[in-house]
C-alpha positions in Angstrom: 116.5 229.2 204.8 119.1 226.6 205.6 120.4 224.1 203.1 119.8 220.5 204.2 122.3 218.2 202.4 120.5 215.1 203.5 116.9 216.2 202.9 114.8 213.3 201.6 114.2 213.4 197.9 111.2 212.2 196.0 110.9 208.6 194.7 112.6 207.7 191.5 110.8 206.0 188.6 113.0 204.6 185.8 111.6 205.4 182.3 112.5 203.3 179.2 111.2 203.9 175.7 110.3 201.0 173.4 109.8 202.7 170.0 109.6 201.1 166.6 109.0 197.8 164.8 110.3 194.7 166.6 113.2 192.7 165.1 114.1 195.1 162.3 117.8 194.8 161.4 119.8 197.9 162.2 116.8 199.7 163.7 113.8 199.2 165.9 113.7 196.8 168.8 115.3 193.5 169.7 116.4 191.8 172.9 120.1 192.4 172.3 119.7 196.1 171.6 117.4 196.8 174.5 118.9 194.5 177.2 121.4 197.0 178.7 118.8 199.8 178.9 116.3 197.5 180.6 118.8 196.0 183.0 120.0 199.4 184.1 116.4 200.7 184.6 115.7 198.0 187.2 119.1 197.7 188.8 120.3 201.3 189.2 119.4 202.6 192.6 116.1 201.6 194.0 113.4 202.7 191.6 109.8 202.8 193.0 108.7 201.6 189.5 109.7 201.2 185.9 107.6 203.0 183.4 107.7 201.9 179.7 106.7 204.2 176.9 105.5 202.0 174.1 105.0 203.0 170.4 105.2 199.9 168.3 103.2 198.3 165.5 104.7 194.9 166.3 107.1 192.6 164.4 109.0 189.5 165.5 107.1 187.4 168.0 110.3 185.8 169.4 112.0 189.2 170.0 108.8 190.5 171.5 108.7 187.5 173.9 112.4 187.8 174.8 112.1 191.5 175.6 108.9 190.9 177.6 110.5 188.0 179.5 113.4 190.1 180.5 111.1 192.8 181.9 109.1 190.3 183.9 112.2 188.5 185.2 113.7 191.8 186.5 110.4 193.0 187.9 110.0 189.9 189.9 113.7 189.7 191.0 113.8 193.3 192.2 110.2 193.6 193.4 109.7 196.6 191.1 106.3 197.2 189.5 106.0 198.0 185.8 103.7 200.5 184.3 103.2 200.8 180.5 102.1 203.9 178.7 100.9 203.4 175.1 101.4 206.2 172.7 100.2 205.9 169.0 100.1 202.1 168.9 100.8 198.9 170.8 99.7 196.3 168.3 100.6 192.7 167.8 104.2 192.4 169.2 103.8 195.9 170.5 100.9 194.7 172.7 103.0 191.7 173.7 105.5 194.2 175.2 102.7 196.2 176.9 101.3 193.0 178.5 104.6 192.5 180.3 103.6 195.5 182.5 101.5 195.2 185.7 99.3 198.0 184.5 98.7 199.5 181.1 97.6 203.1 180.4 96.8 204.6 177.0 95.8 207.8 175.3 92.2 208.1 174.1 93.5 207.8 170.6 95.9 204.9 171.2 95.6 201.8 168.9 95.8 198.5 170.7 95.3 194.8 170.2 96.0 193.0 166.9 96.5 189.8 168.9 97.2 187.5 166.0 100.0 186.2 163.8 100.6 186.9 160.1 102.9 185.6 157.4 103.0 187.4 154.0 104.9 186.7 150.8 104.5 186.7 147.1 104.2 184.3 144.1 106.1 185.0 140.9 106.0 181.6 139.1 103.6 182.8 136.4 105.8 185.8 135.7 108.8 183.5 135.2 106.8 181.3 132.8 105.8 184.3 130.7 109.4 185.5 130.5 110.6 182.1 129.6 112.8 181.8 132.7 113.4 178.4 134.2 113.7 178.0 137.9 116.3 175.4 139.0 116.3 174.2 142.6 118.1 171.2 144.0 117.7 170.2 147.6 118.7 167.5 150.1 115.6 167.2 152.2 112.1 167.4 150.8 111.1 170.4 152.8 114.1 172.7 152.0 112.2 174.5 149.2 109.1 175.1 151.4 106.9 177.9 150.0 109.3 178.8 147.2 107.8 182.0 145.8 109.0 181.1 142.3 106.9 177.8 142.3 103.2 177.2 142.7 102.0 176.8 146.3 101.6 173.2 147.5 98.6 172.5 149.6 100.7 170.5 152.1 103.1 173.6 152.5 100.2 175.9 153.2 98.7 173.5 155.7 102.1 173.3 157.5 102.4 177.1 157.6 98.9 177.4 159.0 99.8 175.0 161.7 102.8 177.0 162.6 100.8 180.2 162.7 98.2 178.6 164.9 100.8 177.4 167.3 102.4 180.9 167.5 99.0 182.4 167.9 98.2 180.2 170.9 101.6 181.3 172.4 100.5 184.9 172.1 97.1 184.2 173.6 98.6 182.4 176.5 100.9 185.3 177.2 98.0 187.8 177.2 95.8 185.6 179.4 98.6 185.0 181.9 99.3 188.7 182.2 95.8 190.2 182.0 93.9 187.4 183.8 90.3 188.2 184.5 90.7 191.8 183.4 90.2 190.8 179.8 86.6 190.8 178.5 84.8 187.7 177.3 84.8 188.7 173.7 85.1 186.3 170.8 86.8 189.0 168.7 89.6 189.7 171.3 92.1 187.2 169.8 91.1 187.6 166.1 93.6 190.3 165.3 91.0 193.0 165.8 92.2 196.4 167.1 90.5 198.8 169.6 91.0 202.5 170.3 91.6 204.2 173.6 88.6 203.8 175.9 87.3 200.8 174.0 90.6 199.0 174.6 90.1 199.8 178.3 86.6 198.3 178.2 88.0 195.1 176.6 90.6 194.8 179.4 93.5 195.4 177.1 94.4 198.5 179.2 93.7 199.6 182.8 92.9 203.2 182.1 93.4 206.4 180.1 96.4 208.2 181.4 99.7 209.9 180.4 103.1 209.2 181.9 103.8 212.3 184.0 100.4 213.0 185.5 99.8 209.3 186.2 103.2 209.0 188.0 102.6 212.1 190.0 99.2 210.9 191.1 100.8 207.6 192.1 104.1 208.6 193.6 103.6 212.3 194.5 104.6 215.6 192.9 108.2 215.1 193.9 108.6 211.9 191.9 111.8 212.0 189.8 112.0 210.4 186.4 115.3 208.8 185.4 115.3 208.0 181.7 117.3 205.3 180.0 117.9 205.2 176.2 118.8 202.4 173.9 122.5 202.5 172.9 123.1 203.1 169.2 125.6 200.8 167.4 129.0 202.4 167.3 129.4 202.4 163.5 125.9 203.8 162.9 126.9 207.0 164.7 129.2 207.7 161.8 126.9 206.6 159.0 128.7 203.3 158.4 125.4 201.5 158.7 123.4 203.8 156.5 122.1 201.1 154.1 120.8 199.0 157.0 119.3 202.0 158.7 117.5 203.0 155.5 116.0 199.6 154.9 115.0 199.4 158.6 113.3 202.8 158.2 111.3 201.5 155.2 110.2 198.4 157.0 109.3 200.3 160.2 107.4 202.9 158.2 105.4 200.1 156.5 104.6 198.6 159.9 103.2 201.9 161.2 101.4 202.6 158.0 99.2 199.5 158.6 97.5 201.5 161.3 97.3 204.7 159.4 100.2 206.3 161.2 
């Protein structure tokens, strides 16, 4: 058998992992932290495709939009198709990321959807009254103490918040419709924040099929397909425990995000 130094090799597929809550400080996903990884995945060599492994309960809509926009821009500039593979969950902002792909595949147990927007807080004004604590706030600008948790809610503040949430929700819906087109089902519950599992998500048009990364890529590009993985770079100080507090808080927030879906 002769060694052939210039024997053609199989096609290369770049693989990037988007794991965790979106926009969590010191942890999780944001545009700045994922930019280098995503740029390299599209620009190094000539990949036949970029595959995205997604496992995210969501988070910041703006960071979700920024990451997704970067993926779309590079895909179009380089002419490289994008395939998303959902693991446990791609919900809310996690689904925003998945919708950036040209095709979406999921496990039969994957949780998908939650196309909605949420704002949560707390009210402690009655507790302060019972403890005899006086809240003192001075502002220049009537809206600066908007939804102060230590004061009773004002109807006009709630109305303003609901308007903002509605505008962000429309932004999310527009993104999904522009990416999924006529693949999404005519279902009044699709954009209510409802979630679907595996095959049901496929039937609703949120995914294109049930499939895992390696067998799907081999079926698409052949048995000789090579996977080139790219990882998110960890902040320098976090490697030495200097960012332990931020990492710990990030873990708590991220854990809470996954817990919403029983994970």
